[in-house]
C-alpha positions, 0 to 999 in steps of 0.5 A, a space after each residue: 408767825 401770825 401777828 394777832 389783831 391789835 385789839 385792846 386787852 379789854 376787847 381780847 378778854 371779852 367773849 364773842 356774843 350777842 345779848 339775845 339769840 334772834 328767832 331767825 337764828 333759831 329758825 335756821 337751826 330748826 330748818 323751819 319758821 315759827 308759827 307764832 313769833 311771840 318772844 321778842 316783845 315786838 308789836 305783831 300789830 305792826 306800825 301805823 298805816 300812815 307810818 308805812 306809807 311815809 316809809 314807802 314814800 321816803 324809800 324813793 329818796 334813800 339815795 340821799 343821806 339822812 338828816 344828821 340832826 334828826 331835826 323834824 323828828 326831834 322837834 316833833 318829839 319835843 312838841 309831843 312831850 312839852 319840852 324843848 328840842 335841846 332836851 331830846 336826843 334821837 338814836 338808832 334804837 334805845 340800845 344805841 342810846 344806852 351804848 352812847 350813855 355808857 361810853 360817856 360815863 363808864 371806863 375800865 373799873 367804873 362801878 355801875 348799878 343795875 338789877 340782877 337779871 335786868 335788860 342784858 343789852 345794857 350789861 353788854 355795853 357795860 362789859 364793852 367799856 370795862 365797867 364793873 357790875 354792882 348787882 341788886 336782886 329783884 324784890 318780889 319780881 320787881 326791880 327795887 328802886 330803894 336798893 338800887 339807890 342805896 347800892 349807888 351810894 355805897 359804891 360811888 357808882 356814876 350810873 344807875 339803870 332802872 327800867 319802869 315798866 320792867 323787862 323781863 318781868 313786866 312789873 312796874 313801880 308807881 310814879 311816886 316811887 320813881 319820883 322818890 328814886 329820881 330825887 335820891 340819885 347821889 350827887 355826881 351820878 346819872 339815873 338811866 330810866 328805861 321807859 321802853 314800855 311806858 305806853 302800855 303801863 297804867 296811868 300813874 306809872 310815869 312821873 311828870 317830865 322834869 328836864 331841869 334835873 341834870 341827873 336823870 335821862 329817860 329813854 323811850 322807843 318806837 320799837 314797842 308800842 309804835 311797832 317799828 322794832 326793825 327801823 331802830 328809832 329811840 330817843 332820850 329826854 333829859 336836861 340839855 347838858 345831858 342830851 347835848 352831850 350825845 352829839 359828842 359821841 353818837 353816830 350822826 347818820 345812824 337813823 336813816 331817812 326811812 326810819 325818820 319818816 316812819 317815826 314822824 308819821 307814827 308819832 302823829 297817829 295817836 289814834 292807831 297807838 290807842 288801838 294797839 294799846 287796846 289790842 295788847 290789853 286784850 292779848 294779856 288777858 288771853 295769855 293769862 287765860 291760856 296759862 291758867 288753863 294749863 295750871 300756870 300762873 301769869 304775873 301782872 304786866 304793864 308791858 306788851 308781854 306777860 311773864 308766866 310762872 312755870 312753877 319750877 326752876 330755870 331748867 324747867 322753864 328752859 325746857 318749856 322754851 325749847 319744847 314750845 320752839 319745836 312746836 313752832 312757838 317762839 318765846 323767851 325767858 328771864 336769865 337770872 334766878 328766881 325770875 328764870 322760873 318764868 317764860 315770857 310771852 309777847 302779846 300776839 294776834 288771836 291766831 298767834 295765841 290760838 297756836 300757843 293754846 293748842 300746843 302749850 299743854 303738850 309742851 308742858 308735859 314734854 318739859 315735865 318728862 325731861 325733868 
């Protein structure tokens, strides 16, 4: 008789899955590469040349373990944001930081409030620790801050997730609405404010940082505007009691030497960041033009992607994603209705968007033929 692995009942009950199917997986299935990789909200513009040089130089010392305190990056981030180093926690991408936060707050049966269709990796962590989802629907394609707080009060949930700007819709709330939400967090709860796309948002989107608030942690990343998704570097900004608690559970050697060096150099090159922001603004305009030329509607975006309303249901949008894929264009779509009527297109270089424009009408006709 074969003895099964001694997994916990929780782990035994979970499906083996990943939140996202990567473009590499799709390329292996198709047996060819995508012409335009504009589906994962990566920055196709890449990192700062200074960051590339710093990572290349750091590679020679990769025989050494990394600094487990992420000291230089921690201090630089604190200086950049005008807070103390003890208000910063650095991790291997916002995904790992989300997982550590969930680990500290959630156990089996713990209610957690989030929006239905919001960032699926957060949900992945909640499931992994046995949390119970308290979903709040989107309102007019935006997360609903007031409804999220109301649900937390109703359920006693100790953790609330809210992204501003939002993924997958690209929508956003202004600073006043977010501040009102932060002020209303119920006693004994923490608001996880995901600001992965904040560098692309219009002025007046982010409230001022307030690290005296023990009920809010704000997550940011080097994966988007800084173009370092493959390096896996993210950070949280919070009261020292919250930021310091990550030292109890985090992987202290998780952010490798090369990634630390690259992030430090990228942060210092704000001129390059400004260029990326302008390129993204131009790409959003072009995506909207391409969509509208085919009779589709591009939604307003404060991110490095645009949600395009395909005008039908989720099945039609899924067909669009598949038809674009076989024509060499990688895009994604939201998971939950009614947002899943859209496809989500990341900001691309001119050649990427030329390729999209060339095949979108054909993909649209093919999707219509399937419906």
